[in-house]
C-alpha positions in Angstrom: -0.1 -0.1 -0.1 1.3 3.4 -1.1 2.0 6.3 1.2 -0.4 9.0 0.5 -2.3 11.8 2.1 -6.3 12.0 2.2 -7.8 15.3 3.2 -11.6 15.8 3.1 -13.0 19.4 4.0 -16.6 19.7 4.3 -18.3 23.1 4.2 -22.0 21.9 3.8 -22.0 18.1 3.0 -20.3 18.4 -0.4 -20.5 15.4 -2.7 -18.6 14.5 -5.5 -19.5 15.3 -8.7 -18.0 14.8 -12.4 -21.0 16.9 -14.3 -21.1 20.1 -15.9 -24.0 22.8 -15.5 -23.6 26.3 -16.4 -24.8 29.0 -13.9 -27.3 30.1 -16.3 -29.0 26.6 -17.0 -32.5 26.0 -15.1 -34.2 22.8 -14.7 -37.4 24.5 -13.5 -40.2 23.9 -15.7 -38.9 21.2 -17.4 -40.7 18.2 -17.8 -38.7 14.7 -16.7 -38.8 11.5 -18.1 -40.9 8.5 -16.2 -38.0 8.0 -13.5 -37.4 4.6 -11.8 -37.0 4.4 -8.1 -35.2 1.5 -6.7 -34.3 -0.3 -4.8 -36.0 1.4 -2.3 -35.7 0.8 1.6 -38.2 1.5 4.5 -41.0 1.2 2.1 -43.7 -1.1 1.1 -42.4 -1.6 -2.4 -38.8 -2.4 -3.6 -39.3 -0.5 -7.1 -41.5 2.1 -8.4 -41.8 4.6 -11.2 -42.7 8.1 -11.1 -45.8 7.2 -13.1 -47.0 5.3 -10.2 -47.6 8.5 -8.2 -49.5 10.0 -11.2 -51.7 13.1 -9.7 -49.4 13.6 -7.0 -46.6 15.9 -6.2 -43.4 14.1 -5.7 -40.6 15.4 -3.5 -37.0 13.8 -4.1 -34.7 14.7 -1.3 -31.2 13.9 -1.8 -29.0 13.1 1.5 -26.2 11.0 2.7 -26.0 9.0 6.4 -22.8 11.2 7.0 -24.8 14.7 6.4 -26.0 15.4 9.8 -27.9 18.6 8.6 -29.6 16.6 6.1 -31.2 13.8 9.0 -32.1 16.6 11.0 -34.6 17.7 8.5 -36.2 14.4 8.1 -38.9 15.3 10.9 -40.0 18.3 8.8 -40.6 16.2 5.5 -42.4 13.7 7.7 -44.7 16.6 9.1 -45.3 17.6 5.5 -46.2 14.1 4.3 -48.5 13.6 7.4 -50.3 17.0 6.6 -50.8 16.1 2.6 -50.8 12.2 2.9 -53.3 12.1 -0.4 -51.3 14.4 -2.3 -47.7 14.2 -2.0 -45.1 11.6 -1.9 -41.7 12.2 -0.5 -38.9 9.9 -1.2 -35.3 10.3 0.1 -32.4 9.6 -2.2 -28.7 8.5 -1.2 -26.1 8.0 -4.0 -23.3 7.1 -1.2 -24.9 4.6 1.2 -25.6 0.8 0.3 -28.3 -1.5 1.5 -26.1 -2.7 4.6 -25.2 0.8 5.8 -28.7 2.0 5.5 -29.9 -0.8 7.6 -27.7 0.1 10.2 -28.8 3.6 10.1 -32.5 2.7 10.4 -31.6 0.2 13.5 -30.3 3.6 15.2 -32.5 6.3 13.4 -36.1 5.8 13.2 -38.0 7.5 10.2 -41.1 7.1 7.9 -39.6 8.5 5.0 -38.3 5.9 2.1 -35.0 5.5 1.1 -34.0 5.0 -2.6 -30.5 3.7 -3.3 -29.2 5.5 -6.2 -25.3 4.3 -5.8 -25.4 3.8 -9.8 -26.0 7.8 -9.7 -28.7 7.7 -12.1 -31.0 10.2 -10.1 -27.8 12.4 -9.3 -27.2 12.7 -13.2 -30.6 13.8 -13.7 -30.7 16.5 -10.9 -27.1 17.4 -10.7 -25.8 18.9 -7.3 -22.5 19.1 -5.0 -24.2 20.2 -2.1 -26.7 18.2 0.2 -29.5 18.9 0.9 -30.7 19.0 -2.4 -34.7 18.7 -2.6 -36.5 18.8 -6.1 -40.2 19.0 -6.2 -42.1 17.6 -9.2 -45.4 18.4 -9.9 -48.4 16.1 -11.0 -47.8 16.6 -14.4 -44.1 15.6 -14.1 -42.8 19.0 -14.3 -40.2 20.1 -12.0 -41.7 23.2 -9.8 -38.8 24.0 -7.3 -35.1 23.0 -6.8 -34.5 23.8 -2.9 -33.7 22.3 0.3 -36.1 20.9 2.9 -36.7 23.8 5.2 -37.9 26.2 2.4 -40.8 23.7 1.4 -43.5 25.0 3.8 -47.4 24.1 3.8 -48.0 27.2 1.8 -45.6 26.0 -1.0 -47.5 22.4 -1.2 -50.6 24.4 -1.2 -49.6 26.8 -4.0 -48.8 23.7 -6.3 -52.0 22.2 -5.4 -53.7 25.0 -6.7 -51.9 25.6 -9.6 -50.1 28.9 -8.4 -46.5 30.2 -8.9 -43.8 28.9 -6.5 -41.5 31.7 -5.5 -38.6 29.8 -4.2 -35.0 30.8 -5.8 -33.5 27.7 -7.4 -30.7 25.7 -5.7 -28.0 25.8 -8.3 -24.8 24.4 -7.1 -21.4 26.0 -8.7 -19.3 23.1 -10.5 -16.6 25.5 -11.7 -12.9 24.5 -10.9 -12.4 28.1 -9.3 -14.8 27.1 -6.6 -12.8 23.9 -5.7 -9.5 25.5 -5.7 -11.0 27.9 -2.8 -12.4 25.9 -0.4 -11.1 26.6 2.8 -10.4 24.4 5.7 -10.7 27.2 8.3 -14.3 27.4 7.1 -15.1 23.8 7.0 -17.6 21.8 9.6 -15.8 18.7 9.1 -12.4 17.8 8.4 -10.9 14.3 7.8 -7.0 13.9 7.2 -5.2 10.6 6.8 -1.6 10.4 6.1 1.1 7.6 6.3 2.9 7.6 9.7 6.1 9.3 9.5 7.5 8.4 13.1 7.2 10.3 16.3 5.0 8.9 19.1 1.9 7.1 18.8 -1.3 8.3 20.5 -5.0 7.9 20.3 -7.1 10.6 21.9 -10.5 10.2 21.7 -13.0 12.5 20.0 -13.3 15.4 22.5 -14.1 19.5 22.1 -14.6 18.6 18.2 -11.3 17.0 17.8 -10.0 13.3 17.3 -6.2 12.6 16.6 -4.7 9.2 16.1 -1.1 8.7 15.4 1.1 5.9 14.5 -1.9 3.2 14.6 -3.1 0.4 12.6 -5.8 0.4 10.2 -7.5 -2.3 12.3 -7.3 0.0 15.4 -8.6 2.8 13.6 -11.7 0.8 12.2 -12.3 -0.8 15.8 -12.7 2.5 17.3 -14.9 3.8 14.3 -17.2 1.0 15.1 -17.1 0.8 18.8 -15.4 -2.5 18.7 -12.9 -3.8 21.4 -9.3 -3.8 20.7 -8.2 -6.6 18.6 -10.6 -9.2 20.1 -13.5 -9.2 17.6 -11.8 -8.4 14.4 -11.2 -11.2 11.6 -9.0 -10.5 8.4 -9.7 -11.7 5.1 -6.9 -10.0 3.0 -4.9 -11.1 -0.2 -2.0 -9.0 1.0 -1.2 -9.5 4.7 1.3 -6.6 4.8 -1.7 -4.6 4.9 -2.0 -5.7 8.4 1.1 -3.8 9.4 0.7 -0.5 7.7 0.5 2.5 10.4 -1.2 5.8 9.8 -2.2 8.9 11.4 -5.5 10.5 11.3 -6.9 13.7 12.6 -10.9 14.8 12.5 -12.1 18.3 13.4 -15.7 18.5 13.6 -16.4 21.6 16.0 -20.6 21.1 16.0 -20.7 17.3 16.2 -21.1 14.6 18.9 -18.8 11.6 19.2 -21.8 9.4 17.8 -22.2 11.6 14.6 -18.6 11.6 13.9 -17.7 7.8 14.3 -19.9 6.6 11.4 -18.3 9.4 9.3 -14.8 8.1 10.4 -15.8 4.8 9.3 -17.3 5.8 6.0 -14.0 7.8 4.9 -11.8 5.1 6.2 -13.8 2.9 3.7 -13.3 5.3 0.7 -9.9 6.0 1.3 -7.8 2.7 1.3 -7.8 -0.7 0.0 -8.8 -2.3 3.1 -12.3 -2.0 3.9 -14.5 -2.9 7.0 -17.9 -4.5 7.5 -19.5 -5.7 10.5 -20.9 -9.3 10.1 -22.5 -11.8 12.7 -20.9 -15.2 12.8 -21.3 -18.5 15.0 -17.8 -18.7 16.5 -15.9 -20.6 19.5 -16.5 -18.4 22.6 -15.7 -18.6 26.2 -19.0 -18.3 28.2 -18.9 -16.9 31.7 -21.4 -18.8 33.7 -22.6 -19.0 37.4 -21.5 -22.4 39.1 -23.5 -24.4 41.2 -21.8 -22.9 44.4 -23.2 -19.7 46.1 -22.0 -16.5 44.6 -18.9 -15.0 46.6 -18.9 -11.6 45.0 -18.0 -8.4 47.2 -21.2 -6.1 47.1 -19.7 -2.6 46.4 -20.1 0.4 48.6 -22.5 2.7 46.5 -20.7 5.9 47.7 -17.0 4.4 46.4 -15.2 5.6 43.5 -16.0 3.6 40.4 -12.8 1.9 38.9 -12.1 -0.6 35.9 -8.5 -1.4 35.1 -6.4 -3.9 33.3 -2.8 -4.5 33.7 -0.4 -7.7 33.5 -1.2 -8.6 36.9 -5.1 -9.2 36.3 -8.5 -7.1 36.1 -9.4 -4.7 39.1 -13.0 -3.4 39.5 -14.4 -1.2 42.1 -18.1 -0.4 42.2 -18.7 -1.8 38.8 -21.4 -4.2 37.0 -20.4 -7.3 35.3 -21.2 -5.9 31.9 -19.8 -5.7 28.5 -16.6 -3.3 29.4 -16.1 -5.8 32.1 -15.9 -8.9 29.9 -13.7 -6.9 27.3 -11.2 -6.2 30.2 -11.1 -9.8 30.8 -10.7 -10.8 27.3 -7.4 -9.0 27.6 -6.3 -11.6 29.9 -6.5 -14.4 26.8 -5.1 -11.8 24.2 -2.5 -13.3 21.8 -1.2 -11.9 18.4 -2.4 -15.2 16.4 -5.7 -15.9 18.5 -9.1 -14.3 19.1 -10.6 -15.2 22.3 -14.2 -13.9 22.8 -15.8 -13.9 26.3 -19.8 -13.9 26.4 -21.7 -13.0 29.7 -24.8 -15.3 30.5 -24.2 -15.0 34.3 -27.5 -12.9 34.8 -25.8 -11.1 37.6 -26.9 -7.6 38.2 -25.5 -4.7 40.7 -22.2 -3.2 41.6 -19.3 -5.2 43.0 -15.7 -4.9 43.9 -13.7 -7.8 42.2 -9.8 -8.3 41.7 -9.0 -11.1 39.3 -5.3 -12.0 39.3 -3.5 -13.2 36.4 -0.3 -15.1 36.2 1.4 -15.3 32.7 3.0 -18.8 33.8 0.1 -20.0 34.8 -2.8 -19.2 32.4 -5.2 -21.9 33.6 -5.0 -20.2 37.1 -7.6 -18.0 35.9 -10.3 -20.8 36.4 -9.3 -21.2 40.1 -9.9 -17.5 40.8 -13.2 -17.3 39.0 -14.3 -20.6 40.8 -13.6 -18.9 44.2 -16.2 -16.5 43.1 -18.7 -18.8 42.2 -17.9 -18.2 38.5 -16.5 -20.5 35.6 -15.7 -20.2 32.1 -17.2 -22.9 29.5 -16.2 -23.3 25.8 -19.2 -23.1 23.4 -20.0 -21.6 20.2 -22.3 -18.3 19.9 -23.4 -15.9 17.1 -21.9 -12.4 17.7 -21.1 -9.4 15.6 -17.6 -9.2 14.3 -15.5 -6.8 12.4 -14.2 -8.0 9.0 -11.2 -6.3 7.4 -11.0 -7.5 3.8 -9.0 -6.3 0.6 -10.6 -4.2 -2.2 -8.9 -2.6 -5.2 -8.2 1.3 -4.6 -11.2 3.6 -4.9 -10.5 7.0 -3.8 -6.7 7.3 -3.5 -3.7 9.9 -4.0 -0.4 8.6 -5.3 
């Protein structure tokens, strides 16, 4: 994998575009062909045509999962659909997200709006744009009545179109000139993503805080794990043709002053997948695991003092927890005791134990089996089994967006 620098600065969710459109060209009042929409997710039909909505106003709202501003406008569009349910159809369109990404999005963000996958850029070519959101209003006669953004589409605008009146919305026309591209200023960006080959120096991972995330000298594996919320190296599987990719180290910086960590990490994952040959996906697989269970003996866990400080730490001497639950985080720390460079050991909690405890589990490198004795003292045991769990799959794909 070649050394490279990959930098993205987004001023208003700018999208990639190769089409030319003069500033004087207008699409308003032009008739559109019988467009095909599909595949469609979050909808009763998988594929439709514009003619299927004959007699209705059709609103196409272009967006992307990484465009936070776009997603914040969904409730407004849902309210319009509810108000004019018999007279309009609203289809959101994404040209950058596949089915798997949308499924994950819908599992976290609930919306009533249909989502059209336009990964072949068919609709994007029909309605050229560089900036999201980009919203097209098509009248019942298949004539474009407005090109704007969602917040400009009011109930009055919809009613005027239904009544055959003029729509006085300024047409949104994006500038595709090279001059504008050359003058994008990182200082004005609402989102910056910078990825470089590691050139030496200190290796750090500073979690996202106060609008900044900095990672230096880390493997792509570590970056993908952080972006997807996976523990360090214990639930990651490599499916690479070139094993050398495992060892390449990079530095990454994200600046997003107006975003939260939950908003930034999906963007981090998206741009990593766009920038490098090693891709990542989350997949459920049944694998061998160690299951933490209760023994038939009584539990001998020390109840924590509710007023005591909460602590959870891992070292070469074992796992220490004060005033904490036996939860996913505790299990991850326990997994570190089994960590080996060539072997993945996953621990699953099936104890059903609630409440907070003080627990110390010593670890002896020269006697790795001793942990079973230590757990037995607490009324716990580890049992070998198979379970279906989420894994992070790193796989290889030919270069996509790449600088030499």
